[in-house]
C-alpha positions as CSV (number, residue, x, y, z in Angstrom):
1,M,23.6,-3.7,9.7
2,L,21.0,-1.2,10.9
3,V,18.9,1.1,8.7
4,T,16.7,3.8,10.1
5,G,14.7,6.6,8.6
6,A,17.7,8.9,8.9
7,A,20.4,6.6,7.8
8,Q,21.4,4.8,4.7
9,A,22.6,1.2,4.3
10,E,26.2,0.2,4.3
11,E,27.9,0.3,1.0
12,S,27.0,-2.6,-1.2
13,K,28.3,-4.3,-4.3
14,N,25.7,-2.4,-6.2
15,S,24.4,-5.5,-8.1
16,T,21.0,-3.9,-8.3
17,S,19.7,-0.9,-10.4
18,A,20.3,1.3,-7.3
19,S,23.1,3.6,-8.4
20,H,22.5,6.6,-6.2
21,E,22.4,7.2,-2.4
22,A,18.7,8.1,-2.8
23,Y,15.9,6.7,-5.0
24,F,14.3,9.2,-7.4
25,P,11.1,7.6,-8.6
26,G,10.8,7.1,-12.3
27,T,14.6,7.3,-12.9
28,E,15.7,3.7,-12.3
29,E,14.6,0.8,-14.4
30,L,14.6,-2.5,-12.5
31,K,16.8,-5.2,-13.7
32,A,15.1,-8.3,-14.9
33,D,16.0,-10.3,-11.8
34,E,15.4,-7.5,-9.3
35,M,12.7,-6.7,-6.7
36,R,12.0,-3.2,-5.3
37,V,9.9,-2.7,-2.2
38,T,8.8,0.8,-1.1
39,A,7.3,1.7,2.2
40,C,4.2,3.7,1.5
41,G,2.8,3.5,5.1
42,T,4.6,2.5,8.2
43,G,2.9,4.2,11.1
44,M,0.2,3.5,13.6
45,P,-3.6,3.4,13.2
46,S,-3.8,7.2,13.2
47,A,-2.1,8.4,10.1
48,R,0.1,11.5,10.4
49,P,2.1,13.7,8.0
50,K,5.3,11.8,8.5
51,Q,3.8,8.3,8.3
52,A,0.7,7.0,6.6
53,A,-0.9,3.8,7.8
54,A,0.2,0.4,6.5
55,C,1.1,0.0,2.9
56,F,4.0,-1.6,1.0
57,L,4.5,-1.5,-2.8
58,V,6.4,-4.5,-4.4
59,E,7.7,-4.0,-7.9
60,L,9.3,-6.8,-9.9
61,G,11.7,-7.0,-12.8
62,N,9.0,-8.6,-14.9
63,G,6.9,-5.4,-14.7
64,D,4.4,-6.6,-12.1
65,K,3.5,-4.4,-9.2
66,F,1.6,-5.4,-6.0
67,I,0.2,-3.3,-3.2
68,F,0.2,-5.0,0.3
69,D,-2.3,-3.2,2.5
70,I,-3.5,0.3,1.7
71,G,-4.2,2.1,4.9
72,T,-5.2,5.6,5.5
73,G,-3.0,8.1,3.8
74,A,-1.2,5.5,1.6
75,M,-2.6,6.9,-1.6
76,E,-0.6,10.2,-1.1
77,R,2.6,8.1,-0.8
78,L,1.8,6.0,-3.9
79,S,1.1,9.2,-5.9
80,G,4.5,10.5,-4.9
81,L,6.1,7.5,-6.7
82,S,4.8,8.7,-10.1
83,I,3.4,5.4,-11.3
84,P,0.5,5.3,-13.7
85,F,-2.7,4.1,-12.2
86,D,-2.8,1.4,-15.0
87,K,0.0,-0.4,-13.1
88,L,-1.6,-0.1,-9.6
89,D,-4.4,-2.7,-10.1
90,K,-3.5,-5.5,-7.6
91,V,-4.1,-5.1,-3.9
92,F,-3.6,-7.6,-1.1
93,I,-5.3,-6.8,2.1
94,G,-4.1,-8.5,5.3
95,H,-7.2,-7.6,7.4
96,L,-10.0,-5.2,7.5
97,H,-8.9,-2.6,10.1
98,S,-9.2,0.8,8.5
99,D,-5.5,1.5,8.9
100,H,-4.8,-1.4,6.5
101,F,-7.4,-0.8,3.8
102,G,-8.8,2.7,4.5
103,D,-7.5,4.2,1.2
104,L,-8.8,1.4,-1.0
105,D,-11.6,3.8,-2.1
106,A,-9.2,6.5,-3.1
107,L,-7.2,4.0,-5.3
108,W,-10.4,2.7,-6.8
109,V,-11.9,6.1,-7.8
110,G,-8.5,7.7,-8.5
111,G,-7.8,5.0,-11.0
112,V,-11.1,5.6,-12.8
113,I,-10.4,9.3,-13.1
114,S,-6.9,8.5,-14.4
115,N,-8.1,6.2,-17.1
116,R,-7.5,2.8,-15.6
117,Q,-9.5,0.5,-17.9
118,V,-9.1,-2.8,-16.2
119,P,-10.8,-3.9,-13.0
120,L,-9.2,-3.2,-9.7
121,R,-8.2,-6.6,-8.4
122,V,-8.4,-7.1,-4.6
123,W,-7.4,-10.1,-2.6
124,G,-8.4,-10.5,1.1
125,P,-9.4,-13.0,3.7
126,S,-12.8,-14.3,4.9
127,S,-13.7,-14.5,8.6
128,T,-16.1,-16.4,10.8
129,K,-19.0,-14.4,9.5
130,P,-19.7,-13.3,5.9
131,E,-20.1,-9.7,7.0
132,W,-16.6,-9.7,8.4
133,G,-15.0,-10.8,5.1
134,T,-13.3,-8.9,2.3
135,A,-16.1,-9.4,-0.2
136,Y,-18.7,-7.8,2.1
137,A,-16.4,-4.9,2.9
138,V,-15.7,-4.1,-0.8
139,E,-19.4,-4.5,-1.8
140,H,-20.4,-2.0,0.8
141,M,-17.6,0.3,-0.1
142,K,-19.1,0.3,-3.6
143,K,-22.5,1.1,-2.1
144,Y,-21.3,4.1,0.0
145,L,-19.7,5.4,-3.1
146,S,-22.7,4.9,-5.3
147,W,-23.3,8.7,-5.6
148,D,-19.7,9.1,-6.7
149,W,-20.1,6.5,-9.4
150,A,-23.4,7.9,-10.6
151,S,-22.0,11.4,-10.8
152,R,-19.2,10.4,-13.1
153,Q,-21.3,8.4,-15.6
154,G,-21.5,10.1,-18.9
155,N,-18.6,12.5,-18.0
156,I,-15.7,10.0,-18.0
157,N,-15.4,6.4,-19.1
158,T,-16.2,4.3,-16.1
159,K,-14.8,0.9,-17.3
160,G,-12.3,1.0,-14.5
161,F,-15.1,1.1,-11.9
162,Q,-15.2,-2.7,-11.9
163,I,-13.7,-4.5,-8.9
164,E,-12.6,-8.1,-8.9
165,V,-12.7,-9.4,-5.4
166,N,-10.9,-12.6,-4.5
167,E,-11.9,-13.6,-1.0
168,F,-10.0,-16.6,0.3
169,D,-10.2,-18.8,3.4
170,Y,-8.3,-17.1,6.2
171,K,-7.6,-20.5,7.7
172,G,-5.6,-21.6,4.7
173,V,-2.0,-22.5,5.6
174,N,0.5,-21.6,2.9
175,Q,-2.3,-21.6,0.4
176,V,-1.7,-20.3,-3.1
177,I,-4.0,-17.3,-3.7
178,Y,-2.2,-15.8,-6.7
179,Q,-0.1,-17.4,-9.4
180,E,0.6,-15.5,-12.6
181,N,3.5,-14.4,-14.7
182,G,6.0,-16.4,-12.6
183,V,4.8,-14.9,-9.4
184,T,3.3,-17.0,-6.6
185,I,1.6,-15.4,-3.5
186,R,0.5,-17.4,-0.6
187,S,-1.4,-16.6,2.6
188,I,-0.9,-17.9,6.1
189,P,-3.2,-17.2,9.1
190,A,-2.3,-14.3,11.4
191,V,-3.3,-13.7,15.0
192,H,-4.8,-10.2,15.5
193,A,-8.1,-8.9,17.1
194,L,-10.5,-11.5,15.6
195,D,-10.4,-14.5,13.3
196,G,-9.7,-13.3,9.7
197,P,-6.3,-11.6,9.4
198,V,-3.6,-13.1,7.3
199,S,0.0,-12.6,6.3
200,F,1.4,-12.9,2.8
201,I,4.4,-14.6,1.2
202,L,5.5,-13.6,-2.4
203,D,7.9,-15.8,-4.3
204,W,9.4,-14.8,-7.7
205,N,12.6,-15.6,-9.4
206,G,14.2,-17.2,-6.4
207,L,13.4,-14.2,-4.2
208,R,11.0,-14.2,-1.2
209,F,9.1,-11.3,0.3
210,A,7.1,-11.8,3.5
211,F,4.6,-9.3,4.9
212,S,2.9,-9.9,8.2
213,S,0.2,-7.1,8.0
214,D,-0.8,-7.1,11.7
215,T,-0.1,-10.2,13.8
216,Y,1.0,-11.6,17.1
217,P,3.9,-14.0,16.9
218,N,2.6,-17.3,15.5
219,K,3.6,-20.7,14.4
220,W,2.7,-20.2,10.8
221,W,4.9,-17.2,10.3
222,L,7.8,-18.9,12.1
223,E,7.5,-22.0,9.8
224,Y,6.8,-20.5,6.4
225,T,8.8,-17.3,6.3
226,K,12.2,-18.8,7.2
227,N,15.1,-17.3,5.3
228,A,13.0,-14.8,3.4
229,D,15.0,-12.2,1.6
230,L,12.8,-9.3,3.0
231,A,10.6,-10.0,6.0
232,I,8.4,-7.1,7.1
233,H,6.7,-7.7,10.4
234,E,4.8,-5.4,12.7
235,C,6.7,-4.0,15.7
236,F,4.6,-1.9,18.0
237,I,5.9,0.7,20.4
238,S,6.4,-0.5,24.0
239,P,3.7,-0.3,26.6
240,I,5.8,2.4,28.4
241,Q,5.7,4.5,25.3
242,L,2.0,3.8,24.9
243,V,1.5,5.3,28.3
244,T,3.9,8.3,28.0
245,K,3.4,9.2,24.4
246,M,-0.2,8.1,23.7
247,H,-1.6,8.5,27.2
248,F,-2.9,4.9,27.4
249,P,-3.9,3.7,30.9
250,P,-1.2,1.2,31.9
251,A,-3.6,-1.7,31.8
252,D,-4.6,-0.9,28.3
253,A,-1.0,-0.3,27.3
254,V,0.2,-3.8,28.3
255,N,-2.8,-5.4,26.8
256,V,-2.4,-3.7,23.4
257,G,1.4,-3.8,23.5
258,T,1.8,-7.5,24.4
259,Q,-1.4,-9.3,23.5
260,V,-2.9,-7.5,20.4
261,H,0.4,-6.4,18.8
262,T,4.0,-7.6,18.7
263,A,6.3,-5.9,21.2
264,P,9.9,-5.0,20.0
265,T,11.5,-7.7,22.0
266,M,9.0,-10.2,20.5
267,F,9.7,-8.9,17.0
268,G,13.4,-9.6,17.6
269,K,12.7,-13.1,18.8
270,V,10.6,-13.8,15.7
271,M,13.4,-12.6,13.4
272,S,16.0,-14.6,15.3
273,T,14.0,-17.6,14.5
274,I,13.3,-17.0,10.8
275,R,16.7,-15.3,10.0
276,P,15.8,-13.2,6.9
277,R,18.4,-11.5,4.8
278,M,16.7,-8.2,5.9
279,A,14.3,-7.8,8.8
280,V,12.0,-4.8,8.6
281,A,10.2,-3.4,11.6
282,Y,7.1,-1.3,11.0
283,H,3.8,-0.1,12.6
284,F,5.3,2.3,15.1
285,Y,5.9,6.1,15.1
286,N,9.6,6.2,14.1
287,D,10.8,9.3,15.9
288,F,14.1,10.5,17.4
289,D,12.7,9.7,20.9
290,T,11.0,6.4,20.1
291,S,13.4,4.6,17.7
292,P,16.3,4.3,20.1
293,S,14.1,2.4,22.6
294,V,12.6,0.2,19.9
295,L,16.1,-0.5,18.6
296,K,17.5,-1.4,22.0
297,Q,14.6,-3.8,22.7
298,I,14.9,-5.5,19.3
299,R,18.7,-5.9,19.7
300,S,18.2,-7.6,23.0
301,T,16.8,-10.6,21.1
302,Y,18.0,-10.2,17.5
303,D,21.4,-9.3,16.0
304,G,20.8,-9.6,12.3
305,P,20.3,-7.1,9.4
306,L,17.5,-4.7,10.4
307,S,15.6,-1.8,9.0
308,L,13.4,0.4,11.2
309,A,10.9,1.4,8.5
310,T,9.6,4.9,7.8
311,D,7.6,6.1,4.8
312,Y,9.5,6.1,1.5
313,M,12.2,3.8,2.6
314,V,13.1,1.6,-0.4
315,W,14.8,-1.8,-0.6
316,N,16.3,-3.1,-3.9
317,V,16.6,-6.8,-3.7
318,T,18.6,-9.3,-5.8
319,K,20.0,-12.7,-5.0
320,D,23.4,-11.1,-4.4
321,D,22.5,-7.9,-2.6
322,I,20.0,-5.8,-0.7
323,V,20.3,-2.0,-1.0
324,T,18.4,0.2,1.4
325,R,17.8,3.9,0.7
326,M,15.2,6.6,1.1
327,A,13.1,7.9,-1.9
328,V,13.2,11.5,-2.7
329,I,9.8,12.5,-4.1
330,N,8.4,15.5,-5.8
331,E,5.7,16.9,-3.5
332,D,4.2,18.7,-6.5
333,A,3.9,15.5,-8.6
334,W,0.9,15.2,-10.9
335,P,-0.6,11.9,-12.0
336,L,1.3,10.4,-14.9
337,P,-0.5,9.9,-18.2
338,S,-2.3,6.6,-18.7
339,L,-0.5,4.0,-20.7
340,T,-3.6,3.2,-22.6
341,E,-5.6,5.4,-25.0
342,K,-8.4,7.3,-23.2
343,L,-11.8,5.9,-23.9
344,P,-14.7,8.3,-24.4
345,A,-17.6,8.6,-22.0
346,D,-21.0,7.4,-23.1
347,P,-23.3,10.5,-22.9
348,A,-26.3,8.1,-22.6
349,D,-25.0,7.1,-19.2
350,K,-25.3,10.6,-17.8
351,V,-27.7,10.9,-14.9
352,G,-27.8,14.7,-14.9
353,F,-29.5,17.2,-12.6
354,T,-33.1,17.6,-11.7
355,K,-34.9,20.7,-12.9
356,F,-34.6,22.1,-9.4
357,I,-30.8,22.2,-9.6
358,T,-30.7,23.1,-13.3
359,D,-32.9,26.1,-12.7
360,G,-30.4,27.3,-10.1
361,R,-27.4,27.5,-12.4
362,V,-26.0,30.9,-13.4
363,V,-24.4,30.4,-16.8
364,Y,-21.7,32.9,-17.9
365,Q,-22.0,31.9,-21.6
366,D,-19.6,34.6,-22.9
367,L,-16.9,33.4,-20.6
368,I,-17.5,29.8,-21.5
369,N,-17.3,30.7,-25.2
370,E,-14.0,32.4,-24.6
371,I,-12.6,29.3,-22.8
372,Y,-13.7,27.1,-25.7
373,E,-12.1,29.4,-28.2
374,K,-8.8,29.4,-26.4
375,V,-8.8,25.6,-26.1
376,N,-9.6,25.2,-29.8
377,E,-6.9,27.6,-30.7
378,A,-4.3,25.9,-28.5
379,F,-5.1,22.3,-29.6
380,G,-6.5,22.7,-33.1
381,T,-9.9,21.4,-32.2
382,D,-13.4,22.7,-33.2
383,L,-15.3,22.0,-30.0
384,E,-18.7,23.6,-29.6
385,P,-19.7,25.0,-26.2
386,P,-23.1,23.6,-25.0
387,K,-25.9,26.1,-25.2
């Protein structure tokens, strides 16, 4: 079985909630024993319209949702799935390259605006220096967004601005980093760029999801992800494509393509060893003139079930079946209403303008009064415009 961005999976027994050839977000309720995984970023370090940087959303039949990596552009894809921000509160970061956590700030602030009232929970690895770890990165993200935070105080409730950071030892082997509601998530070391990167393994209800983030083939992945139901592993484009498509010098291309990342033939070798129910290759530009070469190279070393991932590819997984489709999203989608009652802002928190800026305001009071009147008439309120 092969699934590409332009093809659907072979017909299945349809033991999942998947009842259509395409997935329309918000229209299918997961079965109690079912897992759904959606690719929200499958491309390379530079995000592009077709493919955001790394991000996969895992949804479980118990109602839990988990984000694995949240690279540049991923928030746009997550928004297209029409999920309330209340539910998008758990993020697992494999390493601190911007194409794997560059949209964390957008999720954090977007959740506050959309009435997320619980802390954003983030899990990520340490490194050989404190300043290379997840806690340091998140703390400094909060610092560079300090103006953003201050500007919203007193205008909206900022309860959701809290972040819970769970930094764990990157050297931990098959270590449990999350265990709640019947879900266990473990980390294993990965080999990429510097000490620090990790891969993740999620176990729930007899199903196993494995996500490499970025990694070179390594002994931990080969040992601990065997027989996963869905195994997502990076598969970079070949050195020849790095030269011809991205204009790398040949020396740089072979270094990046065979030492920093996993080449397609190496991806195939990895999957031949662990034998997942479905192997998923990601982290390459999946185009008409690149995917045939990637596929040919993978097939020289692996003959099992395979998906060449592209954004909005969806896998519905049960113990009996795996259905692979593409999602059809509404590009005009608005954020869904919060699942919790909106909390009021505390006016006492408002920072406000200096006199210098206040004196520069041009106030069209008559127009403001008209707007207030229309709102009061439409919603039966008696709001008074500020004077």
